C-alpha positions as CSV (number, residue, x, y, z in Angstrom):
1,M,-55.6,77.2,19.3
2,E,-56.6,74.4,21.7
3,L,-54.3,71.8,20.2
4,F,-51.4,74.2,20.0
5,Q,-51.8,75.2,23.6
6,A,-52.1,71.6,24.8
7,W,-49.0,70.6,22.8
8,K,-47.0,73.5,24.1
9,T,-47.8,72.6,27.7
10,H,-48.1,68.8,27.6
11,D,-46.1,66.8,30.1
12,S,-47.0,63.1,29.6
13,L,-46.7,60.4,27.0
14,Q,-50.5,60.0,27.0
15,F,-50.8,63.3,25.1
16,H,-49.4,61.5,22.0
17,A,-51.5,58.4,22.3
18,F,-54.1,57.1,19.8
19,D,-57.0,56.8,22.2
20,D,-60.0,57.5,19.9
21,P,-61.4,54.2,18.5
22,F,-63.1,56.0,15.6
23,E,-59.9,57.8,14.6
24,I,-57.9,54.5,14.9
25,K,-60.4,52.7,12.6
26,H,-60.4,55.5,10.1
27,I,-56.6,55.7,10.0
28,Q,-56.5,51.9,9.5
29,H,-59.0,52.2,6.6
30,Q,-57.2,55.0,5.0
31,L,-53.8,53.3,5.2
32,L,-55.1,49.9,3.8
33,T,-57.1,51.5,1.0
34,W,-54.1,53.5,-0.1
35,Y,-51.6,50.7,0.3
36,H,-53.6,48.2,-1.7
37,A,-54.1,50.7,-4.5
38,Y,-50.7,52.5,-4.7
39,R,-48.0,50.5,-3.0
40,R,-44.8,49.8,-4.8
41,K,-44.6,46.4,-6.6
42,L,-41.8,44.4,-5.0
43,P,-40.7,40.8,-5.5
44,W,-40.8,39.9,-1.8
45,R,-44.4,41.0,-1.7
46,G,-45.4,38.4,-4.2
47,D,-45.9,40.8,-7.0
48,P,-45.1,39.6,-10.6
49,P,-42.4,41.5,-12.5
50,P,-41.6,44.2,-13.6
51,W,-40.9,45.6,-10.1
52,N,-40.1,49.2,-9.2
53,G,-38.8,50.4,-5.8
54,S,-38.6,54.0,-6.8
55,T,-40.5,56.6,-4.9
56,A,-40.2,59.2,-7.7
57,K,-43.9,59.3,-8.5
58,F,-44.7,60.4,-5.0
59,V,-42.0,63.1,-4.7
60,V,-43.1,66.7,-4.7
61,N,-41.3,70.0,-4.6
62,R,-38.0,68.5,-5.5
63,S,-35.4,70.2,-7.6
64,K,-34.9,68.9,-11.1
65,P,-31.9,66.6,-11.4
66,K,-28.8,67.9,-13.1
67,G,-28.8,67.5,-16.8
68,G,-32.3,68.9,-17.4
69,N,-35.5,67.0,-17.8
70,K,-34.0,63.7,-19.0
71,K,-35.9,60.9,-17.5
72,Q,-33.8,58.5,-15.5
73,K,-34.3,54.9,-16.5
74,Q,-34.1,52.1,-13.9
75,T,-31.6,49.4,-14.9
76,S,-33.4,46.2,-15.9
77,L,-32.8,43.1,-13.8
78,H,-31.5,41.2,-16.8
79,S,-28.9,43.9,-17.2
80,F,-27.9,43.7,-13.6
81,F,-27.5,39.9,-13.7
82,K,-25.4,40.2,-16.9
83,H,-23.0,42.8,-15.5
84,S,-22.8,41.2,-12.0
85,N,-20.6,38.6,-13.6
86,D,-18.7,41.0,-15.9
87,R,-15.3,41.7,-14.2
88,S,-14.5,44.5,-16.7
89,R,-17.4,46.6,-15.6
90,T,-16.9,49.2,-12.9
91,E,-19.4,50.9,-10.6
92,N,-19.0,54.2,-12.5
93,E,-19.6,52.9,-16.0
94,D,-22.9,53.8,-17.6
95,D,-25.3,51.1,-18.5
96,N,-26.2,51.6,-22.2
97,D,-27.8,48.3,-22.7
98,D,-31.4,48.3,-23.9
99,D,-33.8,47.3,-21.1
100,D,-34.6,43.6,-21.3
101,D,-38.0,42.2,-20.6
102,D,-38.0,41.6,-16.9
103,A,-41.4,39.9,-17.2
104,S,-39.6,36.6,-18.0
105,L,-38.4,36.6,-14.4
106,P,-40.4,34.5,-11.9
107,T,-43.0,35.6,-9.4
108,F,-41.9,34.7,-5.9
109,A,-44.3,33.5,-3.2
110,V,-44.4,35.5,0.1
111,T,-42.6,33.3,2.6
112,P,-40.9,33.9,6.0
113,Y,-37.6,33.2,4.4
114,G,-38.1,35.7,1.6
115,V,-39.4,38.4,3.9
116,W,-36.5,37.8,6.3
117,V,-33.9,38.2,3.5
118,S,-35.6,41.4,2.2
119,E,-35.7,42.9,5.7
120,I,-32.0,42.2,6.3
121,M,-31.0,43.6,2.9
122,L,-33.2,46.7,3.3
123,Q,-31.3,47.7,6.5
124,Q,-29.1,50.7,5.4
125,T,-29.9,50.1,1.7
126,R,-32.5,51.7,-0.6
127,V,-35.4,49.6,-1.9
128,E,-34.5,50.0,-5.6
129,A,-30.9,48.9,-5.0
130,V,-32.0,45.8,-3.1
131,I,-34.4,44.4,-5.7
132,P,-31.9,42.9,-8.1
133,Y,-29.7,41.5,-5.2
134,W,-32.8,40.0,-3.6
135,V,-33.9,38.3,-6.8
136,K,-30.4,36.9,-7.6
137,W,-30.1,35.7,-4.0
138,M,-33.5,33.9,-4.1
139,Q,-32.6,32.3,-7.4
140,S,-29.2,31.0,-6.0
141,F,-30.5,30.2,-2.5
142,P,-34.3,29.6,-3.0
143,T,-34.8,28.0,0.5
144,V,-33.4,28.4,3.9
145,Q,-31.8,25.0,3.5
146,T,-29.8,26.0,0.4
147,L,-28.6,29.1,2.2
148,A,-27.6,27.1,5.3
149,A,-25.6,24.7,3.1
150,A,-23.7,27.5,1.2
151,T,-20.1,28.4,1.9
152,P,-19.2,31.8,3.4
153,E,-17.5,32.8,0.2
154,Q,-20.7,32.0,-1.8
155,V,-22.7,34.1,0.5
156,N,-20.2,37.0,0.3
157,A,-20.1,36.8,-3.5
158,H,-23.9,37.3,-3.6
159,W,-23.8,40.1,-1.1
160,A,-20.9,42.0,-2.7
161,G,-21.9,45.6,-3.4
162,L,-24.6,45.8,-0.7
163,G,-22.1,46.8,2.0
164,F,-22.5,46.2,5.8
165,Y,-21.2,42.6,5.3
166,R,-22.0,41.6,8.9
167,R,-25.7,41.4,7.7
168,A,-24.7,38.6,5.3
169,R,-22.8,36.6,7.9
170,M,-25.7,36.9,10.4
171,L,-28.2,35.9,7.8
172,H,-26.1,32.8,6.9
173,A,-25.7,31.9,10.6
174,G,-29.5,32.5,11.1
175,A,-30.3,30.1,8.3
176,Q,-28.1,27.4,9.9
177,H,-29.8,28.0,13.2
178,V,-33.2,27.6,11.6
179,V,-32.2,24.4,9.9
180,T,-30.7,23.0,13.1
181,H,-33.6,23.9,15.4
182,Y,-36.7,24.1,13.3
183,T,-36.4,21.2,10.8
184,T,-39.2,18.6,11.2
185,R,-38.9,14.8,10.7
186,D,-40.1,15.1,7.1
187,G,-37.3,17.6,6.4
188,S,-39.5,20.7,6.2
189,V,-39.0,23.8,8.3
190,Q,-41.6,24.7,11.0
191,W,-41.0,28.4,11.1
192,P,-41.0,30.3,14.5
193,T,-44.2,32.4,14.8
194,T,-43.5,34.7,17.7
195,V,-41.3,37.8,18.0
196,A,-39.4,36.2,20.9
197,E,-38.6,33.1,18.9
198,W,-37.3,35.1,16.0
199,Q,-35.1,37.2,18.2
200,Q,-33.2,34.1,19.2
201,L,-31.8,33.9,15.6
202,P,-28.4,35.5,15.0
203,G,-28.7,39.0,13.6
204,V,-32.5,39.3,14.1
205,G,-33.6,42.1,16.4
206,R,-37.0,43.4,17.4
207,Y,-37.7,45.2,14.1
208,T,-36.9,42.3,11.8
209,A,-38.7,39.8,14.1
210,S,-41.8,42.0,14.3
211,A,-41.8,42.6,10.5
212,I,-41.7,38.9,9.7
213,C,-44.4,38.0,12.3
214,S,-46.8,40.7,11.2
215,I,-46.4,40.3,7.5
216,C,-46.2,36.5,7.3
217,F,-48.3,35.4,10.4
218,Q,-50.5,38.5,10.9
219,I,-49.3,38.9,14.5
220,P,-50.6,42.3,15.8
221,V,-47.2,43.8,16.6
222,P,-46.0,47.2,15.3
223,V,-42.9,47.6,13.2
224,V,-40.8,50.8,13.9
225,D,-38.1,52.2,11.7
226,G,-37.1,55.8,10.9
227,N,-39.8,56.2,8.3
228,V,-42.5,55.1,10.7
229,C,-41.1,57.4,13.4
230,R,-41.4,60.3,11.0
231,V,-45.0,59.5,10.3
232,L,-45.7,59.1,14.0
233,S,-44.0,62.4,14.9
234,R,-46.2,64.3,12.4
235,L,-49.4,62.5,13.4
236,R,-49.0,63.1,17.1
237,G,-46.6,66.1,17.4
238,V,-43.6,64.3,18.7
239,A,-40.8,66.9,19.1
240,Q,-37.9,64.4,18.9
241,H,-35.6,63.1,16.3
242,V,-36.1,59.7,14.8
243,K,-32.8,58.3,15.9
244,A,-33.4,58.9,19.6
245,S,-33.5,55.6,21.4
246,V,-36.4,56.8,23.6
247,F,-38.4,57.2,20.4
248,K,-37.5,54.5,18.0
249,D,-36.5,51.8,20.5
250,Q,-39.1,52.5,23.2
251,Y,-42.2,54.7,23.1
252,A,-42.9,54.5,19.3
253,W,-43.7,50.8,19.8
254,T,-46.2,51.6,22.6
255,L,-47.9,54.4,20.7
256,L,-48.3,52.4,17.5
257,Q,-49.7,49.3,19.1
258,P,-53.4,50.4,18.8
259,L,-53.0,50.8,15.0
260,V,-52.2,47.1,14.5
261,E,-54.9,45.8,16.8
262,N,-58.5,44.8,15.8
263,T,-57.6,44.4,12.1
264,D,-57.2,41.4,9.9
265,E,-54.1,43.0,8.2
266,P,-51.6,44.1,10.8
267,G,-48.8,43.3,8.4
268,N,-50.2,45.5,5.7
269,I,-50.8,48.3,8.2
270,N,-47.1,48.1,9.1
271,Q,-46.1,48.1,5.5
272,A,-48.4,51.0,4.7
273,L,-46.8,53.1,7.4
274,M,-43.3,52.3,6.1
275,E,-44.4,53.0,2.6
276,L,-46.0,56.3,3.6
277,G,-42.8,57.3,5.4
278,A,-40.8,56.6,2.2
279,T,-43.2,58.4,-0.1
280,Y,-45.7,61.2,0.9
281,C,-44.3,61.5,4.4
282,A,-40.7,61.6,3.4
283,P,-38.6,64.4,4.8
284,S,-39.6,66.7,1.9
285,G,-43.3,65.9,2.2
286,T,-45.7,68.8,2.8
287,G,-48.6,67.0,4.5
288,L,-50.9,68.7,2.0
289,E,-50.6,66.4,-1.0
290,E,-54.0,65.2,-2.4
291,G,-52.8,61.6,-2.5
292,D,-51.5,61.4,1.1
293,P,-54.0,59.1,2.9
294,L,-53.4,60.6,6.3
295,K,-53.3,64.3,5.5
296,E,-56.5,64.9,7.6
297,Y,-54.7,63.5,10.7
298,Y,-51.4,65.2,10.8
299,W,-51.0,67.4,13.9
300,S,-47.9,68.9,12.2
301,T,-50.1,70.9,9.9
302,R,-52.8,71.6,12.5
303,L,-50.5,72.9,15.2
304,V,-49.9,76.1,13.2
305,E,-53.6,76.6,12.3
306,P,-54.1,79.5,14.8
307,A,-51.6,81.5,12.9
308,I,-53.2,80.7,9.6
309,V,-56.6,81.7,10.9
310,S,-55.4,85.0,12.4
311,N,-53.1,85.7,9.5
312,D,-50.6,86.8,12.0
313,V,-47.9,84.5,13.4
314,S,-46.4,86.8,16.0
315,P,-49.1,86.8,18.7
316,I,-49.4,83.0,18.7
317,L,-45.9,81.6,17.9
318,I,-43.7,84.4,19.3
319,S,-45.2,86.4,22.0
320,S,-47.2,83.6,23.6
321,T,-44.1,81.3,23.7
322,T,-41.5,83.6,25.1
323,A,-43.4,83.8,28.4
324,P,-44.2,81.6,30.0
325,T,-41.8,78.8,29.0
326,T,-43.4,75.6,27.7
327,T,-43.7,72.7,30.0
328,A,-43.4,70.0,27.4
329,A,-39.9,69.3,28.7
330,S,-41.6,67.0,31.2
331,C,-42.8,64.7,28.4
332,P,-40.7,61.5,28.5
333,L,-40.8,61.2,24.7
334,C,-40.2,64.8,23.4
335,A,-36.6,66.1,23.6
336,V,-35.8,68.5,26.4
337,D,-36.9,71.9,25.1
338,G,-37.9,70.1,21.9
339,V,-41.2,71.9,21.5
340,E,-39.6,75.3,22.1
341,Q,-36.9,74.5,19.4
342,V,-39.6,73.5,16.9
343,I,-41.5,76.7,17.6
344,Q,-38.3,78.7,17.2
345,Q,-37.8,77.2,13.8
346,W,-41.4,78.2,12.8
347,R,-40.6,81.7,13.9
348,E,-37.6,81.9,11.6
349,C,-39.6,80.6,8.7
350,A,-42.9,82.3,9.4
351,I,-44.3,83.1,6.0
352,I,-48.0,82.7,6.6
353,P,-49.0,80.9,3.3
354,N,-46.2,78.3,3.8
355,L,-46.7,77.8,7.5
356,R,-48.5,74.4,7.3
357,V,-45.6,73.1,5.2
358,Y,-43.1,74.4,7.8
359,G,-45.1,72.9,10.6
360,H,-45.0,69.5,8.8
361,Q,-41.3,69.6,7.7
362,Y,-39.9,70.6,11.0
363,L,-41.3,67.5,12.6
364,P,-39.6,65.3,13.5
365,M,-36.6,67.3,14.7
366,A,-33.3,67.0,12.9
367,P,-30.9,64.6,14.7
368,P,-27.6,65.9,16.0
369,Q,-24.8,65.2,13.6
370,S,-21.5,63.7,14.6
371,A,-18.3,64.1,12.6
372,K,-17.0,61.0,10.9
373,R,-13.9,59.3,12.1
374,V,-11.1,59.8,9.5
375,Q,-8.3,57.4,8.9
376,V,-5.4,57.6,6.5
377,W,-4.1,54.3,5.1
378,Q,-1.0,53.1,3.2
379,V,-2.2,50.4,0.7
380,A,0.1,47.9,-1.0
381,A,-1.1,46.5,-4.3
382,L,1.4,43.7,-4.9
383,G,1.0,42.0,-8.3
384,H,2.5,38.9,-9.9
385,N,2.6,38.2,-13.7
386,A,3.9,34.6,-13.8
387,T,0.5,33.2,-14.8
388,K,-1.5,34.1,-17.9
389,E,-3.8,36.3,-15.9
390,K,-2.7,39.1,-13.5
391,R,-2.9,38.1,-9.8
392,W,-3.1,40.5,-6.9
393,L,-2.2,39.7,-3.2
394,L,-5.2,40.1,-0.9
395,V,-5.4,39.5,2.9
396,Q,-8.4,38.5,4.9
397,R,-9.6,40.9,7.5
398,P,-10.0,39.8,11.1
399,P,-13.2,37.9,12.0
400,T,-14.7,40.8,13.9
401,G,-15.0,44.5,13.4
402,L,-15.4,46.6,10.2
403,L,-15.7,44.4,7.0
404,A,-15.0,41.3,9.2
405,G,-13.7,38.3,7.2
406,Q,-13.6,40.3,3.9
407,W,-10.7,40.3,1.5
408,E,-8.7,43.5,1.0
409,F,-5.4,44.8,-0.3
410,P,-2.7,44.8,2.5
411,C,-2.7,48.2,4.3
412,I,-1.4,49.9,7.3
413,C,-2.8,53.0,9.2
414,L,-0.9,56.2,9.0
415,W,-3.2,58.5,11.0
416,D,-6.4,58.1,12.9
417,S,-8.6,61.0,14.1
418,A,-9.7,58.9,17.0
419,D,-6.1,59.3,18.4
420,T,-6.3,63.1,18.3
421,K,-7.8,65.3,21.0
422,V,-11.1,66.8,20.0
423,D,-13.0,69.6,21.7
424,K,-16.0,67.9,23.4
425,K,-18.2,70.8,22.4
426,S,-17.4,70.2,18.7
427,K,-18.1,66.4,18.6
428,T,-21.8,66.9,18.1
429,V,-23.1,70.0,16.3
430,K,-25.9,70.9,14.0
431,K,-23.6,70.8,11.0
432,A,-20.7,68.4,11.7
433,V,-17.3,68.8,9.9
434,D,-15.1,65.8,9.5
435,P,-11.6,66.1,11.0
436,E,-8.9,67.3,8.5
437,P,-6.0,64.9,8.4
438,P,-2.5,66.3,8.4
439,T,-0.1,66.1,5.5
440,I,1.7,62.7,5.8
441,P,5.5,63.1,5.4
442,F,7.1,61.1,2.7
443,T,9.4,59.5,5.2
444,Q,6.4,58.3,7.2
445,K,4.9,56.7,4.1
446,R,8.1,55.0,3.2
447,A,8.6,53.6,6.7
448,A,5.0,52.4,6.7
449,W,5.5,50.7,3.3
450,K,8.6,48.9,4.7
451,A,6.7,47.8,7.8
452,L,3.8,46.6,5.7
453,L,6.1,44.5,3.5
454,K,7.8,43.1,6.6
455,E,4.4,42.0,8.0
456,L,3.8,40.2,4.7
457,S,7.3,38.6,4.8
458,V,8.1,40.3,1.5
459,Y,11.6,41.7,1.2
460,T,12.0,42.2,-2.6
461,V,9.5,44.2,-4.6
462,S,10.3,45.6,-8.1
463,S,8.7,48.4,-10.1
464,V,7.4,50.2,-7.0
465,Q,5.2,53.1,-8.1
466,T,2.7,55.5,-6.5
467,V,-0.8,55.2,-8.0
468,G,-2.5,58.4,-8.9
469,E,-1.5,62.0,-8.2
470,S,-3.7,62.1,-5.1
471,S,-5.2,59.8,-2.5
472,L,-8.4,57.8,-2.9
473,E,-11.4,58.3,-0.6
474,H,-13.8,55.6,0.6
475,V,-16.6,56.6,2.9
476,F,-18.5,54.3,5.3
477,S,-21.5,55.3,7.4
478,H,-19.3,56.2,10.4
479,V,-15.7,56.4,9.1
480,K,-13.9,57.9,6.1
481,H,-10.8,56.2,4.7
482,I,-8.2,58.1,2.8
483,L,-6.0,55.7,0.8
484,W,-2.5,56.3,-0.4
485,L,-1.9,53.5,-3.0
486,Q,1.4,52.0,-4.1
487,T,1.9,49.1,-6.4
488,G,4.8,46.8,-7.1
489,Q,5.7,43.3,-8.5
490,V,7.0,40.3,-6.6
491,D,9.1,37.5,-8.1
492,D,8.2,33.8,-8.4
493,D,10.0,32.7,-5.1
494,I,8.0,35.1,-3.0
495,Y,4.8,34.3,-4.9
496,Q,5.2,30.6,-4.1
497,A,6.2,31.0,-0.5
498,M,3.5,33.4,0.8
499,A,0.8,31.9,2.9
500,S,-0.2,34.1,5.8
501,T,0.7,37.4,7.4
502,S,2.8,37.7,10.5
503,D,-0.3,38.0,12.7
504,G,-1.8,34.8,11.2
505,R,-4.3,36.3,8.7
506,A,-4.9,34.4,5.5
507,M,-3.3,35.7,2.3
508,R,-4.4,34.7,-1.2
509,W,-3.3,35.6,-4.8
510,M,-6.4,36.4,-6.8
511,T,-7.3,37.1,-10.4
512,A,-10.3,39.2,-11.2
513,D,-12.4,36.0,-11.6
514,D,-11.3,34.8,-8.1
515,M,-12.3,38.1,-6.6
516,Q,-15.7,37.8,-8.3
517,Q,-16.1,34.4,-6.7
518,V,-15.3,35.5,-3.2
519,G,-17.2,38.8,-3.5
520,I,-15.0,41.8,-3.0
521,T,-16.1,45.0,-1.4
522,S,-16.7,48.3,-3.1
523,G,-13.5,49.7,-1.6
524,V,-11.5,47.0,-3.2
525,K,-13.3,47.6,-6.5
526,K,-12.3,51.3,-6.2
527,I,-8.6,50.4,-5.8
528,L,-8.8,48.0,-8.8
529,Q,-10.3,50.8,-10.9
530,A,-7.4,53.1,-9.9
531,L,-4.9,50.3,-10.7
532,K,-6.5,49.8,-14.1
533,K,-6.3,53.4,-14.9
534,H,-2.6,53.4,-13.8
535,V,-1.3,50.3,-15.5
536,G,-3.9,49.8,-18.3
537,D,-4.7,46.4,-19.5
538,R,-1.9,44.8,-17.4
539,S,-4.2,45.0,-14.3
540,K,-6.8,42.6,-15.8
């Protein structure tokens, strides 16, 4: 009852602080013991193969996957490397190859460069998806010097499929910065060792800089991401969502600082917290699993204890919270009325035997959802058959913005939800609904096709056909593209003359092999797949 009442009425950040030295030491001990025994084996951690980034063995109370109890196999790295150079393979094809022996792959040393690459790749990408890309990257660019000397197209080719291509550009620029500013007289690199120095590198923010410094140089600085914020919210009753800037960018760093001090392994403490947030303390975690190293310390399961003891939720969570109102709105970290909202959710789910699980899973709060921006595009897939192998016309995107510098099929926007008026109250709701695009008239599509050809200085196109009976969809993190695809053939004169668009963007005729070399995006792969289905082997 005391913890619940204190939480309900707290009005300061200090309420959430780790201020008991004994508790801090025990949390550190529990985290390190668990991490050394059960952490996932990953190449950038210096582990020998085979590696496995899956969290499946930690997952509890999850529904069985569709298709029954068939165990899902992780694709071997040898299989990944084989198919990464196979232009006939699509993202939707099944991998029926037998698993190769990944043990023949090398063991990588833990280095600032390797950790840096892993941290950049892991932004917005799952661990198990990153492993093969990281290994191939380190085999092609084993040192920061080799990366700095690579061409942008070589970098893009190795990044293709990971998405968020700005990360690759910034990593490349960062490598060039390191070689320029940190190369010693003997040609070796004297790596920066402070967070401030690392943040001077292009694309390196506080999180990445802190991760590298704590893991590689044992600097006692916390590392805060969404997983860590979830752990912290459940440990200290933070009624806030993990994307809130006041949480992930400000106070979480302050609160976690004591956990990485007075220890020889601040890097492993940070990795243990991140690992815990991805496994036992994932959103579906209950806080009660036997293997969870911090189950004794979660406030999330203790806050509801008075209801468990009394076997009656109403006197504690309903009557006592309707009057007086909580004062936790004064806490600079918790959301305004955040504590009341969490308690309200407990009320709605108040089945006594499950209350500890509810207490755990409703912290942190769910972030508000925003509807995605929706755009409708007319795409021109212009082909040329004069050479032995089919070539397609691609244009290079502008150097800034979405997919900056990447190659794409020529396209023109038909409709953008950002240009329509939206009710301000509906922009951010608990369950966001993406805007519904209107039906695009045929006349508008035809006019857009002509405008697009004019921009490309193409005036004669034969065999024009619409690809597919419906549009394609390609979804980014913040925008959804609906693609209407048309294809046609150009003659030799146009093929020889074309060099750039009317706005100066580079154009290039590419075979499938050429696309493999420059590293095409998953959106371009999706269009190629549609073309292959439409025209058969002629699209190869």
